[in-house]
C-alpha positions in Angstrom: 17.4 99.7 86.6 17.7 96.3 85.1 17.5 94.9 88.6 14.2 96.8 89.3 12.7 95.5 86.0 13.5 91.9 87.1 12.0 92.6 90.5 8.8 93.9 88.9 8.5 90.9 86.6 9.2 88.4 89.4 10.3 84.9 88.3 9.5 85.7 84.6 12.3 88.3 84.7 14.9 85.5 85.1 13.7 83.4 82.2 16.4 82.9 79.6 14.1 84.0 76.7 13.0 87.2 78.5 14.5 90.4 77.2 14.5 91.7 80.8 16.5 88.7 81.9 19.0 89.2 79.1 19.4 92.9 80.0 19.9 91.9 83.6 22.6 89.4 82.8 24.3 91.9 80.4 24.2 94.6 83.2 25.9 92.2 85.6 28.6 91.3 83.1 29.3 95.0 82.5 29.7 95.6 86.3 32.2 92.7 86.5 34.0 94.0 83.4 34.3 97.5 84.7 35.9 96.3 87.9 38.3 94.2 85.9 39.2 97.2 83.7 39.9 99.4 86.8 42.1 96.7 88.3 44.1 96.4 85.1 44.6 100.2 85.0 45.9 100.1 88.5 48.3 97.2 87.8 49.6 98.9 84.7 50.1 102.1 86.6 52.1 100.3 89.3 54.3 98.6 86.7 55.0 102.0 85.0 55.9 103.6 88.3 58.2 100.7 89.1 59.8 101.0 85.7 60.4 104.7 86.1 62.1 104.2 89.3 
């Protein structure tokens, strides 16, 4: 939805002082963070399984 707002605003949506631009950047960072969290869970699970034998 942040992506759609940026598309609707055109180039102004990417401006650093634009609230829409900030929301778009925050949304992208959350996507990256969610992936990292899932990867960490997977790695911890593997380590636990290996430790349990």
